[in-house]
Structure formats: structure tokens, C-alpha cells
N, C-alpha and C positions, 0 to 999 in steps of 0.2 A: 563748057557752061554756055548757055544760050543767053544774047546778053542783049536788052530790052530795057526800054527807059524802067519798065515796071521792076527786072530783075536785078539793073545795075542799084535803084533807090535800094532793094532788099539789102543786096550786096556792102551798100555805105551803111544802110543802119546796122546789120550784123556785127560791119568791122567795129564800126562805134561803140556798140552794145555791147560785144566782150572784147575790148579794148583792156590790158591787163590781165587777162585772165588768159590761165595754162592749165592744159591736160594735164593728166595725171603722171606723164614720163617729162615735164615742163616745156612741152611746147605750146607757142601760143594758139590758144583753142580755137581762133578762126578758120585755123586750117580744116580743124573736122569737118564740120558747115557748107565747107565751099569744098572740100574732097566730096559731098553728099551732094550740092550742088552740079557738077562736074558730070554728073552719069545723069542726070535730070533729062527729058526730051520734050518739055516744055517750057512753056514761062511761069507755068501754075506750078508747077512740083519745084520748077530749079527755084521760087520765090519760099517755098515751104520749106526745102531742104536748107536754105541760108539760114531763115527766122525760126528755125524751129525748136531751137532751146533759148529764144530770146527772153518769152514773158516767164519759163521758165526759172532761167541761170540771171536774171536783169533785173533792172526796177521799171522796165519797159511792159505797159498794159495793152491789154486787149484792144483796150476803149483806143489808144494811142494806134494801133495799128491800121483797127479798122479806120480811121482817117485815112491812111495813106494806102492801103491793101482793098484788093475785091472780098466779098464774102466767100468765094470757093477758095483763097487761100486761108483768110481766118477760120473757116470749119475745121478744116484740116489742122490748122495750131491748135485749136482749143481741145483735138483729140489726142493732140501728140505732147499735148504739158499734159505733166505727169503732176496731178494733186495731190499734196501732203499729205500722208492717210490713209490712200487711195492702194489697193490690194495693186501691185504690179500687172499679176497675169489677167486681170479684171480691166483694168488700164489698157493694156494688150489686144484681149477680145472688144473691146470698143473700137480699139481702131477699125477691124476689119471691114467696118462699114462705107469707109471712106475709099476710094481707092486710091485719091493722091493722097492722103494718110497712111494709107499699106506700102506701097511705093515706098514712099519716104523715109518709113518705121526699116523697111526689109534694108536700105543703104543702110538704113543708121547702124542697125545689128548687126551688118557683114563688117562695118568701119570697128565695131567697135568690138566685132568678135577678130582684127586681125591682131594677132598679139605679137607682130614684131614692132606695131607702134611702142611697146614696154622695152626694147632694147637697149639695156643701158641704163637703165632705171632699175634701182636698186630698193624706191619705196613697194615697189608690186610684190606679193607674195604670190607661192606657187597655191598657198590653199587659198587666195584672191582668183587668181587665175583660174584655179578649177572653179571657184563657186561663177566667176561671171561665164565660162562655159555652158555650164548646165543651165543656166537662164538665158543667157541668148540661144541657147539652139532649143529651148520650150516654150520661148517666144518667138522664133521663127517658125515652130512647126501648131503653136496655134494661130499666127497669118496667114499660113499654108495648107490647112489642114481642108477648108474648101474645095480646093483647087488639086486637094488630092482625091478628093473624094471623087470630083467629075474625072478625073484621069481613069480613078476606078472605072465609075460607070459607063466611060466613052470605051474602054478597054471592052469590059461586059458586054458592051451594045454590038462590039463589032467581032465579037468572039463566037457568036452563035450564029 
């Protein structure tokens, strides 16, 4: 993970905000955003990865975060925060416009799709796993659909 004063601030804030929360397998929740942050390549994406679930899953607001983090972080976080009642795939389509939000969401989907995270977890059913597989595969396809078109067009261009 990239360590700067800003990413360290994000790490401390995420750790405090998610304190006491656990994921579906009972593991402290902070390991999820930390895992995403480990994959990021710059300060902004690292901060966004660490903070991507803070507004959605805690009492911290965008206004509070905006006092501590630059607009690039806040803009991506707004897109990554799934508003109650909004269709999930509409939410995913909106993320595509922001490269920072998109790279963090792709990492999020990859980690959420890692079924080994549920090893030994009796509370997750095969039905849930099947539903999640479909949901996350569709979300990833939505995020990558323009890239697939670009690759196809590039291939078409070089094939003549």
C-alpha cells in the first residue's frame, strides 16, 4: 500500500469507522478495504479504497470526509456509495464515468467474488453464492463493456 500522510489518515479513519464490524465470515471488516488499498497504485485510489464503504456502512458523512480529503477522493466516494433504493446495476453504470471509482469498484468486485473468504462459514448458502456470482459478474461486465468495445474496434482496425 502506498503510505503518505493522506493515505495514513484514510487508514486510521477507516479503521476507527469500521471498528467492531465483521464481514459475512466473521473477519474484522477493515481487512476488506485494506485488501483493496494494497492493490492501488497512487495516493487517491488508495484513499478511496480504504474509505469506499465508510459513508455507506457507518455514521461518517461526506461533509466530514470533505474536511479531510481532496475533491478527487470525495467525488469517487460519492459514486461508490450505493444509495438505498437505487438499482444496483444503475449504480454500477454511474461508477464508469470516474476512473478512480471504477478501478476501486473492480477491485471490490474481485474481492467480493473470492469465495475462499467464506471457508468455514456456515452462514453463507450455496444459493447466496450463486446469486453473488451472477451479480458480481454482471457488474464487472458493465464496468468493462466499453473497454471490450475498444479492444474489438482496435482488433477490427488492425485486421484490414
